[in-house]
Every structure is written in C-alpha cells, then in structure tokens.
N, C-alpha and C positions, 0 to 999 in steps of 0.2 A: 450501405458503405460497402465499396468495392475492394478498399484495400485488407488482403489475407490478415496482415498482422494488427490491425485495427478491429477486424472481426474476432481474432482471438482474445483481443482485451474486452472485448465487448463479453464474449461467452464465459470470459473469467469472472467479470462484476455481475453474471447473472448464477453464479455458482452460490451454495449456502454455506460459504468459509467465513469464520468471524477475524480469523487474523491470517494473512498470507505472506511467507517469506518470499518476496519475488527476486531472488538471485539474478543479479547481473554486473556487467563493467559497464553498461550503458545507459545510465539512470535518466540521462538527460534526454535520450531516444525515447526511452519508456514514458517518462513524464509528460514530453509532446505527442505520443499516443493517446494517454489518457485525456489531454487537454483537448484535442481531436473529437476523441468520443463526447467528452461533455458537451463540445459545441454542437455536435450533430446528432444530438440525442437529449432529450428531458432529463437525464440521470445527472443525480445531485453528487459531482466529484469533486472532494476537495485536495489539496495540497498545501503541505506543512514541511518547511525547512526551517534548522535551526537559525536563530538570530533574527528571521523575520516574522514568523509565524505561520497561521493558516489562513487560506483565503479559498473560495468557491471558483472552481477552474475556468466557469465560464463567465466570472466578474472579477478578473483578477486584481481588478484595482481596489476592491475592497476587502480590507483585511478583515479578520473576526477578530474581536478585542480577547486580551487574555489568553493567548494561544501561543505566548512565544517559549515560554517552557513546556517542556516534556509529559510533564505530569497533568498541568494546566492544560494542555491541548486534550488529551486522554479522558481527563474530566469533562471537558466540554464536549468532546464526541460521546461519551455516556450520556449526558445529560439531554441530547438532542431525541427528539420524539420520533422524527423520519428515518428512513433508510437512506442511507451516504457510503459512497465510497470514498475512503481517506488514505490517499499516498501519503506516505509519511519517509521522506528522504535525510539524511544525516542521521540516522536514529541510533545507528551503533552501538554507540558508549550507553545510551539510555535505557537500553533493555538490561544492562546490568544492575540498575537501581533497583531495589525491592519494592520500593512506592510504586514505581512504574510498572514493573513486574504484577502487583497486586491490581492495579487498575486494568491491565490489560486480561486478566483473569477474569474479574468483573463484567469486563465486555462480553468477554467469550462465553461466560455463564449465563448471562440474559440474553444471549442471541437470538434464542428462539421468541423470548417475548419481544424484544427491541432488537430486530436485526440490524446490524451494520457491516462493513468490510472494512479492516484495517489491512493496507498493504504496507509492508516495511520492505522499502525497496533499497537496495544496496548490494556489496558484496562483502562476504566473510562476519557476516552478523551472527554472533556466538548467542543462539537462543539458549536462554536456560531450563534446564532438563523437566523443572515442574510447569513451565509452559511448551514444552515441544509438542505434548499430546493434543492441543488445542490448533497449533499451527499447519497451515499447509504450505509445503516447500516447493517453489517452481525455480527450475533454473533455465534463465535465458542465455542460450548460446547462439553464437556465430555459427551460420553454415559452413561447413568445409567445403573447398574447393574439391572438384573431383579427383583431383591429383592426390590429395590429403587422405580421401576417402580410400584410395588403392594401396595405400601403404597398410602394411603388417607388420605385426609386431613382435 
C-alpha cells in the first residue's frame, strides 16, 4: 500500500475499537478507501446502506440475506464468528432506536471474546449517552490550504 490515506484506514482496522463513529462529509470517498483496502488485503470488510443491505466489499455482487433492516444487520454481525470490519452508512436515525442501541451495546460488551469493528460513517450522528463510552470518534477533515492556516482569529 502506497496511498497514505489507505495506510491510515488500514491502521484503523488494526485497532481494537468495537465501535467507531467516523465523522465525515465525504462518506463516498471513505467507502472507496475501505473497498480498496478489502481488495488489496485479506481483511473481511463489509458495507451496509439502507434499502440495499450488507455485502462483503471484495464481493459486492453478493448481498447477505436479511440485512436490510438496521437491527437485523447488527444481529447478523453479532452472530458472525470471525473478525470483520462493518462500515455502516446512512445509520444516523437508527442509533436513536433503543433496540439498535442495545444490540450495539451487546456487540461492544462481547468484543474481547468475539472481536468486530463497526464503523458508523457519516456526519452529525447523535450517539446516545449510554453508548458513547464504547465509541471511538474520528473526525475526517479536509486539509486547509496554506492561506487558511495562516489566518488568525
């Protein structure tokens, strides 16, 4: 891997965070980085979006059954016996659903015995207070131009 952004994504997937809120305005770009990582590594990386469900990123033509609903996809993730990285886009409203939060908490609490990484990808996701202690928060920002960096406030 030569791309520094891809290297950073790879390093993220090697951390032991059960849930990551990856805050970005460029979700499509970040999804592409995860897809590239899945294609150039042996990592099991999955992508979920509302209305279509979840698929493994290195085999995007194969949808995983019964994963369209937010609670169903989390239950599927919870039942998987292997490590995987699960990139969930369009999940903003679902983190307000108590059933969804409970499954996220369950996945987080069993992380040591059955590790997985769930990445909530998007912007302005309101993480409920009781879930926040288990969520790592990463802000993806665009680099400023040098003239912006010289401005003082």
